Each structure stands twice: as structure tokens, then as C-alpha cells.
ChimeraX commands (.cxc) that place a marker at each C-alpha (Angstrom):
marker #1 position 97.90,126.96,157.96 radius 0.5
marker #1 position 95.34,124.22,158.51 radius 0.5
marker #1 position 93.28,125.34,155.51 radius 0.5
marker #1 position 96.39,125.55,153.33 radius 0.5
marker #1 position 97.45,122.04,154.32 radius 0.5
marker #1 position 93.94,120.77,153.56 radius 0.5
marker #1 position 94.01,122.32,150.09 radius 0.5
marker #1 position 97.37,120.69,149.38 radius 0.5
marker #1 position 96.04,117.34,150.56 radius 0.5
marker #1 position 92.95,117.66,148.37 radius 0.5
marker #1 position 95.09,118.67,145.41 radius 0.5
marker #1 position 97.30,115.63,145.88 radius 0.5
marker #1 position 94.23,113.41,146.02 radius 0.5
marker #1 position 92.91,114.91,142.78 radius 0.5
marker #1 position 96.26,114.30,141.07 radius 0.5
marker #1 position 96.34,110.71,142.30 radius 0.5
marker #1 position 92.79,110.07,141.10 radius 0.5
marker #1 position 93.53,111.53,137.66 radius 0.5
marker #1 position 96.72,109.46,137.44 radius 0.5
marker #1 position 94.85,106.30,138.38 radius 0.5
marker #1 position 92.15,106.99,135.78 radius 0.5
marker #1 position 94.80,107.58,133.14 radius 0.5
marker #1 position 96.53,104.33,134.07 radius 0.5
marker #1 position 93.25,102.42,133.97 radius 0.5
marker #1 position 92.48,103.76,130.49 radius 0.5
marker #1 position 95.94,102.77,129.23 radius 0.5
marker #1 position 95.56,99.33,130.83 radius 0.5
marker #1 position 92.20,98.92,129.11 radius 0.5
marker #1 position 93.67,99.92,125.76 radius 0.5
marker #1 position 96.60,97.55,126.20 radius 0.5
marker #1 position 94.17,94.69,126.70 radius 0.5
marker #1 position 91.44,95.49,124.19 radius 0.5
marker #1 position 92.77,97.63,121.33 radius 0.5
marker #1 position 93.06,94.59,119.00 radius 0.5
marker #1 position 89.35,93.82,119.43 radius 0.5
marker #1 position 88.52,96.84,117.27 radius 0.5
marker #1 position 90.49,95.60,114.27 radius 0.5
marker #1 position 87.96,93.29,112.54 radius 0.5
marker #1 position 85.14,95.82,112.92 radius 0.5
marker #1 position 87.28,98.68,111.66 radius 0.5
marker #1 position 88.55,96.57,108.76 radius 0.5
marker #1 position 85.04,95.70,107.59 radius 0.5
marker #1 position 83.61,99.16,108.16 radius 0.5
marker #1 position 86.42,101.04,106.41 radius 0.5
marker #1 position 86.57,98.56,103.52 radius 0.5
marker #1 position 82.83,98.98,102.88 radius 0.5
marker #1 position 83.21,102.76,102.89 radius 0.5
marker #1 position 86.17,102.56,100.54 radius 0.5
marker #1 position 84.34,100.33,98.08 radius 0.5
marker #1 position 81.22,102.49,98.13 radius 0.5
marker #1 position 82.76,105.94,97.97 radius 0.5
marker #1 position 86.39,105.77,96.83 radius 0.5
marker #1 position 86.87,102.72,94.57 radius 0.5
marker #1 position 85.24,104.20,91.44 radius 0.5
marker #1 position 85.93,107.84,92.17 radius 0.5
marker #1 position 89.66,107.58,92.85 radius 0.5
marker #1 position 91.19,104.13,92.44 radius 0.5
marker #1 position 94.78,105.21,93.23 radius 0.5
marker #1 position 93.61,106.71,96.53 radius 0.5
marker #1 position 91.55,103.57,97.15 radius 0.5
marker #1 position 94.73,101.49,96.98 radius 0.5
marker #1 position 96.51,103.74,99.46 radius 0.5
marker #1 position 93.60,103.64,101.89 radius 0.5
marker #1 position 93.25,99.87,101.44 radius 0.5
marker #1 position 96.57,99.27,103.20 radius 0.5
marker #1 position 94.95,100.23,106.52 radius 0.5
marker #1 position 92.09,97.67,106.68 radius 0.5
marker #1 position 94.42,95.04,105.26 radius 0.5
marker #1 position 96.78,95.65,108.14 radius 0.5
marker #1 position 93.93,95.56,110.64 radius 0.5
marker #1 position 93.20,92.02,109.45 radius 0.5
marker #1 position 96.88,91.28,109.97 radius 0.5
marker #1 position 96.68,92.58,113.54 radius 0.5
marker #1 position 93.50,90.59,114.15 radius 0.5
marker #1 position 95.39,87.39,113.34 radius 0.5
marker #1 position 98.33,88.46,115.49 radius 0.5
marker #1 position 96.44,89.42,118.62 radius 0.5
marker #1 position 92.88,87.99,118.49 radius 0.5
marker #1 position 92.46,84.87,116.36 radius 0.5
marker #1 position 94.42,82.78,116.75 radius 0.5
marker #1 position 96.43,85.54,118.46 radius 0.5
marker #1 position 99.42,84.95,120.69 radius 0.5
marker #1 position 102.02,86.97,118.80 radius 0.5
marker #1 position 103.54,88.43,121.97 radius 0.5
marker #1 position 103.99,84.98,123.49 radius 0.5
marker #1 position 105.29,83.56,120.20 radius 0.5
marker #1 position 107.86,86.33,119.80 radius 0.5
marker #1 position 109.05,86.06,123.39 radius 0.5
marker #1 position 109.40,82.29,123.48 radius 0.5
marker #1 position 110.28,81.36,119.92 radius 0.5
marker #1 position 112.21,84.35,118.62 radius 0.5
marker #1 position 113.75,85.77,121.80 radius 0.5
marker #1 position 114.09,82.47,123.66 radius 0.5
marker #1 position 112.39,83.72,126.80 radius 0.5
marker #1 position 110.81,81.32,129.25 radius 0.5
marker #1 position 108.07,83.85,129.90 radius 0.5
marker #1 position 105.31,84.44,127.40 radius 0.5
marker #1 position 104.80,88.03,128.50 radius 0.5
marker #1 position 108.43,89.17,128.78 radius 0.5
marker #1 position 110.42,91.03,127.54 radius 0.5
marker #1 position 107.88,92.00,124.85 radius 0.5
marker #1 position 104.70,93.09,126.62 radius 0.5
marker #1 position 101.16,94.15,125.79 radius 0.5
marker #1 position 102.28,97.70,126.48 radius 0.5
marker #1 position 104.90,97.44,123.75 radius 0.5
marker #1 position 102.34,95.95,121.37 radius 0.5
marker #1 position 100.02,98.90,121.95 radius 0.5
marker #1 position 102.66,101.58,121.44 radius 0.5
marker #1 position 104.07,99.90,118.34 radius 0.5
marker #1 position 100.86,99.05,116.51 radius 0.5
marker #1 position 98.61,101.99,117.30 radius 0.5
marker #1 position 100.94,104.86,116.29 radius 0.5
marker #1 position 102.00,103.17,113.05 radius 0.5
marker #1 position 98.77,101.55,111.83 radius 0.5
marker #1 position 95.95,103.43,113.58 radius 0.5
marker #1 position 97.54,106.85,113.15 radius 0.5
marker #1 position 100.37,106.74,110.61 radius 0.5
marker #1 position 98.54,104.78,107.91 radius 0.5
marker #1 position 95.27,106.78,107.89 radius 0.5
marker #1 position 97.10,110.09,108.27 radius 0.5
marker #1 position 99.26,109.26,105.26 radius 0.5
marker #1 position 96.15,108.36,103.27 radius 0.5
marker #1 position 94.53,111.68,104.19 radius 0.5
marker #1 position 97.67,113.56,103.16 radius 0.5
marker #1 position 97.79,111.51,99.96 radius 0.5
marker #1 position 94.35,112.86,99.17 radius 0.5
marker #1 position 94.96,116.46,100.20 radius 0.5
marker #1 position 98.60,116.98,99.23 radius 0.5
marker #1 position 100.08,114.32,96.96 radius 0.5
marker #1 position 99.28,110.66,96.37 radius 0.5
marker #1 position 102.95,109.71,96.72 radius 0.5
marker #1 position 102.83,110.47,100.45 radius 0.5
marker #1 position 100.94,107.22,101.04 radius 0.5
marker #1 position 103.12,104.81,99.06 radius 0.5
marker #1 position 105.30,103.99,102.07 radius 0.5
marker #1 position 102.36,102.15,103.65 radius 0.5
marker #1 position 102.36,99.59,100.84 radius 0.5
marker #1 position 106.11,99.10,101.13 radius 0.5
marker #1 position 105.86,98.74,104.91 radius 0.5
marker #1 position 103.04,96.23,104.57 radius 0.5
marker #1 position 105.21,94.12,102.29 radius 0.5
marker #1 position 108.36,94.38,104.42 radius 0.5
marker #1 position 106.60,93.51,107.64 radius 0.5
marker #1 position 104.81,90.62,105.96 radius 0.5
marker #1 position 108.14,89.31,104.67 radius 0.5
marker #1 position 109.44,89.27,108.26 radius 0.5
marker #1 position 106.59,86.88,109.11 radius 0.5
marker #1 position 107.54,84.71,106.15 radius 0.5
marker #1 position 111.14,84.74,107.35 radius 0.5
marker #1 position 110.06,83.66,110.83 radius 0.5
marker #1 position 108.05,80.84,109.27 radius 0.5
marker #1 position 111.16,79.21,107.81 radius 0.5
marker #1 position 112.82,79.17,111.22 radius 0.5
marker #1 position 109.94,78.79,113.67 radius 0.5
marker #1 position 106.98,77.58,111.64 radius 0.5
marker #1 position 103.58,79.25,111.79 radius 0.5
marker #1 position 103.49,82.60,113.55 radius 0.5
marker #1 position 100.47,84.83,114.21 radius 0.5
marker #1 position 100.11,87.18,111.26 radius 0.5
marker #1 position 101.56,84.78,108.69 radius 0.5
marker #1 position 98.34,83.94,106.87 radius 0.5
marker #1 position 97.28,87.57,106.50 radius 0.5
marker #1 position 100.82,88.40,105.39 radius 0.5
marker #1 position 100.76,85.77,102.64 radius 0.5
marker #1 position 97.18,86.27,101.48 radius 0.5
marker #1 position 96.69,90.02,101.96 radius 0.5
marker #1 position 99.69,92.16,102.89 radius 0.5
marker #1 position 102.09,90.91,100.24 radius 0.5
marker #1 position 99.61,90.62,97.33 radius 0.5
marker #1 position 97.80,93.91,98.03 radius 0.5
marker #1 position 101.02,95.74,98.82 radius 0.5
marker #1 position 102.81,94.37,95.76 radius 0.5
marker #1 position 99.90,95.22,93.46 radius 0.5
marker #1 position 99.80,98.74,94.88 radius 0.5
marker #1 position 103.50,99.25,94.23 radius 0.5
marker #1 position 103.11,97.75,90.72 radius 0.5
marker #1 position 100.11,99.97,89.98 radius 0.5
marker #1 position 101.99,103.10,91.01 radius 0.5
marker #1 position 104.93,102.03,88.88 radius 0.5
marker #1 position 102.87,101.35,85.73 radius 0.5
marker #1 position 99.23,102.44,85.47 radius 0.5
marker #1 position 99.55,105.52,87.67 radius 0.5
marker #1 position 103.31,105.99,87.78 radius 0.5
marker #1 position 104.98,107.91,90.55 radius 0.5
marker #1 position 108.47,109.27,90.18 radius 0.5
marker #1 position 111.39,107.02,90.98 radius 0.5
marker #1 position 112.27,109.41,93.79 radius 0.5
marker #1 position 108.81,108.99,95.34 radius 0.5
marker #1 position 109.18,105.21,95.29 radius 0.5
marker #1 position 112.67,105.39,96.77 radius 0.5
marker #1 position 111.55,107.73,99.56 radius 0.5
marker #1 position 108.51,105.55,100.30 radius 0.5
marker #1 position 110.63,102.43,100.42 radius 0.5
marker #1 position 113.26,104.04,102.64 radius 0.5
marker #1 position 110.64,105.32,105.08 radius 0.5
marker #1 position 109.13,101.83,105.30 radius 0.5
marker #1 position 112.55,100.24,105.61 radius 0.5
marker #1 position 113.54,102.66,108.37 radius 0.5
marker #1 position 110.43,101.85,110.41 radius 0.5
marker #1 position 110.67,98.10,109.87 radius 0.5
marker #1 position 114.41,98.16,110.48 radius 0.5
marker #1 position 113.99,100.10,113.71 radius 0.5
marker #1 position 111.40,97.58,114.91 radius 0.5
marker #1 position 113.65,94.65,114.09 radius 0.5
marker #1 position 116.73,96.16,115.73 radius 0.5
marker #1 position 114.70,97.05,118.81 radius 0.5
marker #1 position 113.14,93.61,118.98 radius 0.5
marker #1 position 116.06,91.38,118.04 radius 0.5
marker #1 position 118.80,93.37,119.76 radius 0.5
marker #1 position 117.48,95.35,122.71 radius 0.5
marker #1 position 114.67,92.97,123.66 radius 0.5
marker #1 position 116.94,89.98,123.14 radius 0.5
marker #1 position 119.51,91.52,125.47 radius 0.5
marker #1 position 116.95,91.49,128.28 radius 0.5
marker #1 position 116.66,87.70,127.92 radius 0.5
marker #1 position 120.35,86.86,127.64 radius 0.5
marker link #1:1,2 radius 0.2
marker link #1:2,3 radius 0.2
marker link #1:3,4 radius 0.2
marker link #1:4,5 radius 0.2
marker link #1:5,6 radius 0.2
marker link #1:6,7 radius 0.2
marker link #1:7,8 radius 0.2
marker link #1:8,9 radius 0.2
marker link #1:9,10 radius 0.2
marker link #1:10,11 radius 0.2
marker link #1:11,12 radius 0.2
marker link #1:12,13 radius 0.2
marker link #1:13,14 radius 0.2
marker link #1:14,15 radius 0.2
marker link #1:15,16 radius 0.2
marker link #1:16,17 radius 0.2
marker link #1:17,18 radius 0.2
marker link #1:18,19 radius 0.2
marker link #1:19,20 radius 0.2
marker link #1:20,21 radius 0.2
marker link #1:21,22 radius 0.2
marker link #1:22,23 radius 0.2
marker link #1:23,24 radius 0.2
marker link #1:24,25 radius 0.2
marker link #1:25,26 radius 0.2
marker link #1:26,27 radius 0.2
marker link #1:27,28 radius 0.2
marker link #1:28,29 radius 0.2
marker link #1:29,30 radius 0.2
marker link #1:30,31 radius 0.2
marker link #1:31,32 radius 0.2
marker link #1:32,33 radius 0.2
marker link #1:33,34 radius 0.2
marker link #1:34,35 radius 0.2
marker link #1:35,36 radius 0.2
marker link #1:36,37 radius 0.2
marker link #1:37,38 radius 0.2
marker link #1:38,39 radius 0.2
marker link #1:39,40 radius 0.2
marker link #1:40,41 radius 0.2
marker link #1:41,42 radius 0.2
marker link #1:42,43 radius 0.2
marker link #1:43,44 radius 0.2
marker link #1:44,45 radius 0.2
marker link #1:45,46 radius 0.2
marker link #1:46,47 radius 0.2
marker link #1:47,48 radius 0.2
marker link #1:48,49 radius 0.2
marker link #1:49,50 radius 0.2
marker link #1:50,51 radius 0.2
marker link #1:51,52 radius 0.2
marker link #1:52,53 radius 0.2
marker link #1:53,54 radius 0.2
marker link #1:54,55 radius 0.2
marker link #1:55,56 radius 0.2
marker link #1:56,57 radius 0.2
marker link #1:57,58 radius 0.2
marker link #1:58,59 radius 0.2
marker link #1:59,60 radius 0.2
marker link #1:60,61 radius 0.2
marker link #1:61,62 radius 0.2
marker link #1:62,63 radius 0.2
marker link #1:63,64 radius 0.2
marker link #1:64,65 radius 0.2
marker link #1:65,66 radius 0.2
marker link #1:66,67 radius 0.2
marker link #1:67,68 radius 0.2
marker link #1:68,69 radius 0.2
marker link #1:69,70 radius 0.2
marker link #1:70,71 radius 0.2
marker link #1:71,72 radius 0.2
marker link #1:72,73 radius 0.2
marker link #1:73,74 radius 0.2
marker link #1:74,75 radius 0.2
marker link #1:75,76 radius 0.2
marker link #1:76,77 radius 0.2
marker link #1:77,78 radius 0.2
marker link #1:78,79 radius 0.2
marker link #1:79,80 radius 0.2
marker link #1:80,81 radius 0.2
marker link #1:81,82 radius 0.2
marker link #1:82,83 radius 0.2
marker link #1:83,84 radius 0.2
marker link #1:84,85 radius 0.2
marker link #1:85,86 radius 0.2
marker link #1:86,87 radius 0.2
marker link #1:87,88 radius 0.2
marker link #1:88,89 radius 0.2
marker link #1:89,90 radius 0.2
marker link #1:90,91 radius 0.2
marker link #1:91,92 radius 0.2
marker link #1:92,93 radius 0.2
marker link #1:93,94 radius 0.2
marker link #1:94,95 radius 0.2
marker link #1:95,96 radius 0.2
marker link #1:96,97 radius 0.2
marker link #1:97,98 radius 0.2
marker link #1:98,99 radius 0.2
marker link #1:99,100 radius 0.2
marker link #1:100,101 radius 0.2
marker link #1:101,102 radius 0.2
marker link #1:102,103 radius 0.2
marker link #1:103,104 radius 0.2
marker link #1:104,105 radius 0.2
marker link #1:105,106 radius 0.2
marker link #1:106,107 radius 0.2
marker link #1:107,108 radius 0.2
marker link #1:108,109 radius 0.2
marker link #1:109,110 radius 0.2
marker link #1:110,111 radius 0.2
marker link #1:111,112 radius 0.2
marker link #1:112,113 radius 0.2
marker link #1:113,114 radius 0.2
marker link #1:114,115 radius 0.2
marker link #1:115,116 radius 0.2
marker link #1:116,117 radius 0.2
marker link #1:117,118 radius 0.2
marker link #1:118,119 radius 0.2
marker link #1:119,120 radius 0.2
marker link #1:120,121 radius 0.2
marker link #1:121,122 radius 0.2
marker link #1:122,123 radius 0.2
marker link #1:123,124 radius 0.2
marker link #1:124,125 radius 0.2
marker link #1:125,126 radius 0.2
marker link #1:126,127 radius 0.2
marker link #1:127,128 radius 0.2
marker link #1:128,129 radius 0.2
marker link #1:129,130 radius 0.2
marker link #1:130,131 radius 0.2
marker link #1:131,132 radius 0.2
marker link #1:132,133 radius 0.2
marker link #1:133,134 radius 0.2
marker link #1:134,135 radius 0.2
marker link #1:135,136 radius 0.2
marker link #1:136,137 radius 0.2
marker link #1:137,138 radius 0.2
marker link #1:138,139 radius 0.2
marker link #1:139,140 radius 0.2
marker link #1:140,141 radius 0.2
marker link #1:141,142 radius 0.2
marker link #1:142,143 radius 0.2
marker link #1:143,144 radius 0.2
marker link #1:144,145 radius 0.2
marker link #1:145,146 radius 0.2
marker link #1:146,147 radius 0.2
marker link #1:147,148 radius 0.2
marker link #1:148,149 radius 0.2
marker link #1:149,150 radius 0.2
marker link #1:150,151 radius 0.2
marker link #1:151,152 radius 0.2
marker link #1:152,153 radius 0.2
marker link #1:153,154 radius 0.2
marker link #1:154,155 radius 0.2
marker link #1:155,156 radius 0.2
marker link #1:156,157 radius 0.2
marker link #1:157,158 radius 0.2
marker link #1:158,159 radius 0.2
marker link #1:159,160 radius 0.2
marker link #1:160,161 radius 0.2
marker link #1:161,162 radius 0.2
marker link #1:162,163 radius 0.2
marker link #1:163,164 radius 0.2
marker link #1:164,165 radius 0.2
marker link #1:165,166 radius 0.2
marker link #1:166,167 radius 0.2
marker link #1:167,168 radius 0.2
marker link #1:168,169 radius 0.2
marker link #1:169,170 radius 0.2
marker link #1:170,171 radius 0.2
marker link #1:171,172 radius 0.2
marker link #1:172,173 radius 0.2
marker link #1:173,174 radius 0.2
marker link #1:174,175 radius 0.2
marker link #1:175,176 radius 0.2
marker link #1:176,177 radius 0.2
marker link #1:177,178 radius 0.2
marker link #1:178,179 radius 0.2
marker link #1:179,180 radius 0.2
marker link #1:180,181 radius 0.2
marker link #1:181,182 radius 0.2
marker link #1:182,183 radius 0.2
marker link #1:183,184 radius 0.2
marker link #1:184,185 radius 0.2
marker link #1:185,186 radius 0.2
marker link #1:186,187 radius 0.2
marker link #1:187,188 radius 0.2
marker link #1:188,189 radius 0.2
marker link #1:189,190 radius 0.2
marker link #1:190,191 radius 0.2
marker link #1:191,192 radius 0.2
marker link #1:192,193 radius 0.2
marker link #1:193,194 radius 0.2
marker link #1:194,195 radius 0.2
marker link #1:195,196 radius 0.2
marker link #1:196,197 radius 0.2
marker link #1:197,198 radius 0.2
marker link #1:198,199 radius 0.2
marker link #1:199,200 radius 0.2
marker link #1:200,201 radius 0.2
marker link #1:201,202 radius 0.2
marker link #1:202,203 radius 0.2
marker link #1:203,204 radius 0.2
marker link #1:204,205 radius 0.2
marker link #1:205,206 radius 0.2
marker link #1:206,207 radius 0.2
marker link #1:207,208 radius 0.2
marker link #1:208,209 radius 0.2
marker link #1:209,210 radius 0.2
marker link #1:210,211 radius 0.2
marker link #1:211,212 radius 0.2
marker link #1:212,213 radius 0.2
marker link #1:213,214 radius 0.2
marker link #1:214,215 radius 0.2
marker link #1:215,216 radius 0.2
view
């Protein structure tokens, strides 16, 4: 019995240690994931220019949405940063800069969509059909327009400059290019737009309704 109890105790300790390590990794990611964005943006852009630009310009435009958005995230969370605090205080009316929107929320919103969804769509655009990636351009535009909308009510907000100078122009040109020089079907554009609208709409409803409810 004593040996059995000891094994159970050791097993519990192993589980606790693994849990603590997992938590520490997540905590580290919550704090530092945005730091990677400028390096990734430069590195991926260089690779795209060197190896994709001349070989496959349509695919280049799809891939370009990812580094463009990394620049956007850099402005939001690194320099000048402060998007979480801005959104909490200015948009939601919270007295706390880190509540109800938190760094944890920022991680689990930005990483799945931009670090996974965007590149995965670009890969599928290359392997399956180019139209699979068009939603990224529409999403880039829609999200950027939300920053413009916040500007008219709250003034400058982190992400605004990248939205105006990169997301909207690059996204709009990409949509224009795939409507003229390398036309996709109307159905492909509609599906891409609806996917982007669904994601952006879900984020806005979650932020402006459910997060707002935690303040009021």
C-alpha cells in the first residue's frame, strides 16, 4: 500500500510540473508573441520578393497579406503598442487597462487568424486553388476599416497607421487584381468576402457586446 501511495504521489507531482510548464509557456507567449512580428514581416517579405514575386505574382499577393498584417500587429502591440489598453478604456469604457480584454485574448485572437489562418490559406492557394486565399485580403481591409472607424470616434488607435498605409491599399489592390488582371469567379469573391466578414463580425460582436457587458 505504501508503494502504491508513493507512486500516486509521484504521478501527481509529475502532472503538476507538466501543468506548470505548460502555463509558463502560455504566459511567455502571451507576453512576447508580438515581438516576433517585425522580424517575421521582414524575413517573409524578402523571401516572397526573391522567390515568388516574378514566378507567381498572384500567389505573391496572397502571401503578402501575412507580412502586411504582421506590421499591423507590430503597431498594435509593440510600437507604439497599447491596443489592449486603448480598447478597454476608450472603446469599452473600462477603468482598467487590462480588463476585460486581456493579453490572453490578444494571443488567442491574433495567432490563430494571422499566424496560422493566413499562411495556411496561402499554402492551400498554391496547392489547391488561388481563390482559397482571397479572404485574407478582404479580412485585412475590413479589420483596417474598423480602425478607421475607431479613429473618427476616439482618435488615433494602435494599428491605424498600418491600416491606412498598408492593409487597405495592399488589400484593395489584391482584390482589384483578382477582379481584373487575374479574375476569379464572382462566387469566389463572394465566398472570400463572407468568410472575412464572418470572422470580423464575430470579433466585433464578441468585443463590443460580450466584453462590453463585463464592464457595464
